[in-house]
C-alpha positions in Angstrom: 138.7 154.2 260.4 135.7 153.9 262.6 133.5 150.9 262.0 129.7 151.3 262.1 126.6 150.2 260.3 123.1 151.7 260.5 120.0 150.2 258.9 116.7 152.1 259.1 113.4 151.5 257.3 111.1 154.4 257.1 113.1 156.2 259.8 113.0 153.3 262.3 115.7 150.8 263.3 115.4 147.8 261.0 113.7 144.8 262.6 113.2 141.2 261.5 109.8 142.1 260.2 110.9 145.2 258.2 113.9 143.3 256.7 111.7 140.5 255.5 110.7 142.5 252.4 114.3 143.2 251.1 115.3 139.7 252.1 112.6 138.0 250.1 112.1 140.5 247.2 114.5 141.8 244.7 112.0 144.1 243.0 113.1 147.6 243.8 115.8 150.1 243.2 118.5 152.2 245.0 121.0 154.9 244.9 124.5 155.0 246.4 126.2 158.1 247.6 129.3 159.2 249.4 128.6 161.8 252.2 131.3 164.0 253.6 130.6 166.6 256.3 126.9 166.0 255.8 127.1 166.9 252.1 126.9 164.9 248.9 127.8 165.7 245.3 124.9 165.6 242.9 122.2 165.5 245.6 119.4 166.6 243.3 120.5 164.0 240.7 120.2 161.3 243.4 116.8 162.5 244.4 115.6 162.7 240.8 116.9 159.2 240.1 114.9 157.8 243.1 111.7 159.6 242.1 111.9 158.6 238.5 112.6 155.0 239.2 109.8 154.8 241.8 107.4 156.2 239.3 108.4 153.7 236.6 108.5 150.7 238.9 105.6 151.5 241.2 103.4 154.1 239.5 103.9 157.0 242.0 106.8 159.3 242.9 109.1 159.6 245.9 109.4 163.0 247.4 112.9 164.3 247.7 112.4 166.0 251.1 111.2 162.7 252.5 114.4 161.0 251.3 116.6 163.8 252.8 114.9 163.5 256.1 115.3 159.8 256.3 119.0 160.0 255.3 119.7 162.7 257.9 117.9 160.6 260.5 119.9 157.5 259.7 123.1 159.5 259.8 122.5 161.0 263.2 125.8 162.6 264.2 127.8 160.7 261.6 129.1 163.2 259.1 131.2 161.0 256.7 129.6 157.9 255.3 128.9 155.6 252.4 125.1 155.7 252.3 122.5 153.8 250.2 118.8 154.4 249.8 116.8 151.4 248.8 113.1 151.6 247.7 110.5 148.9 247.9 106.7 149.0 247.7 105.2 145.9 249.2 101.8 144.9 248.1 99.2 146.3 250.5 101.4 149.2 251.8 100.1 152.7 251.3 103.5 154.1 250.5 107.0 153.1 249.7 109.4 151.5 252.2 112.6 153.4 252.1 115.6 151.6 253.7 118.7 153.7 254.4 122.0 152.1 255.2 125.0 154.0 256.6 128.5 152.5 256.6 132.1 153.9 256.8 133.0 156.1 253.8 134.6 154.6 250.7 136.9 156.0 248.0 137.7 154.4 244.7 141.1 152.9 244.5 142.8 155.1 241.9 145.3 152.5 240.7 145.1 151.7 236.9 142.3 149.1 236.5 142.2 146.1 234.2 138.8 145.1 232.7 137.6 141.8 231.4 134.9 142.0 228.7 131.9 139.7 229.1 128.8 139.1 226.9 126.2 140.4 229.3 124.0 143.4 229.5 121.8 144.5 232.4 118.1 144.3 231.9 116.2 147.6 232.2 119.7 149.1 232.2 118.6 152.7 232.9 117.4 151.9 236.4 119.7 151.2 239.3 117.6 148.2 240.2 118.1 145.4 242.7 118.8 141.7 241.9 122.1 142.2 240.1 123.2 138.6 240.1 124.5 138.6 236.6 126.8 141.6 237.0 128.0 140.4 240.4 128.8 137.0 238.9 130.8 138.5 236.1 132.6 140.9 238.4 133.7 138.1 240.6 134.8 136.0 237.6 136.8 138.9 236.3 138.5 139.4 239.7 139.3 135.7 239.9 140.9 136.0 236.4 143.2 138.8 237.6 141.1 141.8 236.5 139.6 144.6 238.6 136.3 145.0 236.9 134.0 143.4 234.3 133.1 145.2 231.1 129.6 144.4 230.0 128.9 144.1 226.3 125.8 143.6 224.2 125.5 141.6 221.0 128.1 142.6 218.4 130.6 143.5 221.2 128.8 146.7 221.9 130.3 148.2 225.0 127.6 149.2 227.6 129.1 149.8 231.1 131.1 148.1 233.8 129.6 145.8 236.2 129.6 148.5 238.9 130.9 151.5 236.9 130.5 153.7 233.8 133.3 153.8 231.3 134.7 156.5 229.1 137.3 156.6 226.4 139.6 159.4 225.2 140.1 159.8 221.5 142.6 162.6 221.8 140.0 165.3 221.5 136.9 164.2 223.3 135.8 162.0 226.1 133.6 159.3 224.5 130.8 157.8 226.6 129.5 154.6 225.0 126.1 155.1 223.4 124.3 151.9 224.5 121.7 150.9 227.1 123.3 151.6 230.4 122.9 153.3 233.8 123.6 157.0 233.8 125.7 157.0 236.9 125.7 160.2 239.1 129.5 160.7 238.7 129.1 160.3 234.9 126.2 162.7 234.9 128.3 165.3 236.8 131.4 164.9 234.6 129.8 164.7 231.1 128.8 168.4 230.9 132.1 169.5 232.5 134.3 167.7 229.9 134.5 167.8 226.1 132.1 164.9 225.9 130.4 163.0 223.1 128.3 159.9 223.0 128.7 157.3 220.3 128.7 153.5 219.9 131.9 151.8 221.0 132.6 148.1 220.2 135.3 145.8 221.4 136.7 146.0 217.9 137.1 149.8 218.3 139.1 149.6 221.5 142.6 149.9 219.8 141.6 153.2 218.3 141.3 154.9 221.7 144.4 156.2 223.5 143.1 156.1 227.1 140.1 155.2 229.2 138.7 155.6 232.7 135.9 154.4 234.9 133.6 156.2 237.3 131.1 155.3 240.0 129.9 156.7 243.3 133.3 156.1 244.9 135.2 158.2 242.4 137.3 157.8 239.2 140.1 155.5 238.1 142.2 155.1 234.9 142.0 151.9 232.8 145.2 150.3 231.7 143.8 147.3 229.8 140.7 145.7 228.5 141.3 142.1 227.8 144.6 142.2 225.8 144.2 145.8 224.6 146.5 148.1 226.5 145.7 151.8 227.2 148.0 154.6 228.2 147.4 156.0 231.7 147.3 159.7 230.7 148.2 161.7 233.8 147.2 164.9 232.1 143.8 163.5 231.2 143.2 162.0 234.6 144.2 165.3 236.2 141.7 167.1 234.1 138.9 164.6 234.8 139.7 164.7 238.6 139.8 168.5 238.6 136.4 168.6 236.9 134.9 166.2 239.5 136.5 168.0 242.5 135.0 171.3 241.2 131.5 170.0 241.7 129.9 171.6 244.8 128.8 169.5 247.7 125.1 169.8 248.6 123.7 169.6 252.1 121.8 166.4 252.5 
């Protein structure tokens, strides 16, 4: 696979001066997308996420066409990539600073994942914000303990989300998305209306009542085979159905 890395800020190659803001400030937000053939799944959801978070954090929106132009410029002749769009608004600037990074494409390892539950919930969880020290700390601790991902939980063992994923459970009839403060990931947002979905609270004590589980993020989907010492069946039929629903989503021109 080709190795490349592009970093642009407001459409210009990153410099020491323009990287000073992201280096010294963690107040901002981002979205992550996988681009194939110059297209991305859920483009309008990504643009809406960026606009909404910019309004909430900075008091003004971020035009989708501006984002698309900046992403296309950073991509140049690269058609397949893992791309992130970061948004800051330094004091004194008249508009947001949009940093676009372009790296080789990534796909989620589809092997069954093990998750370690941790008592931690992201602050302002509905925003994909910067400064994720806590979730990174717990993710690395889970991996050192032999797991693939950390499962974040609120008081009372309320399941919220993974450190870098959303999680869903299968009760034999419906896909259950935990009802709790969490980020609405783009892959989750695309899958939820395309599957027999419900939202309801899920606690660690409830886990044995579910037959199967899976996680999602911008890189794709993977089954879950255990959370702590609770084992789950890797349901090939379920995963085939979830994967088919995701693959049926159209790719939008960036």
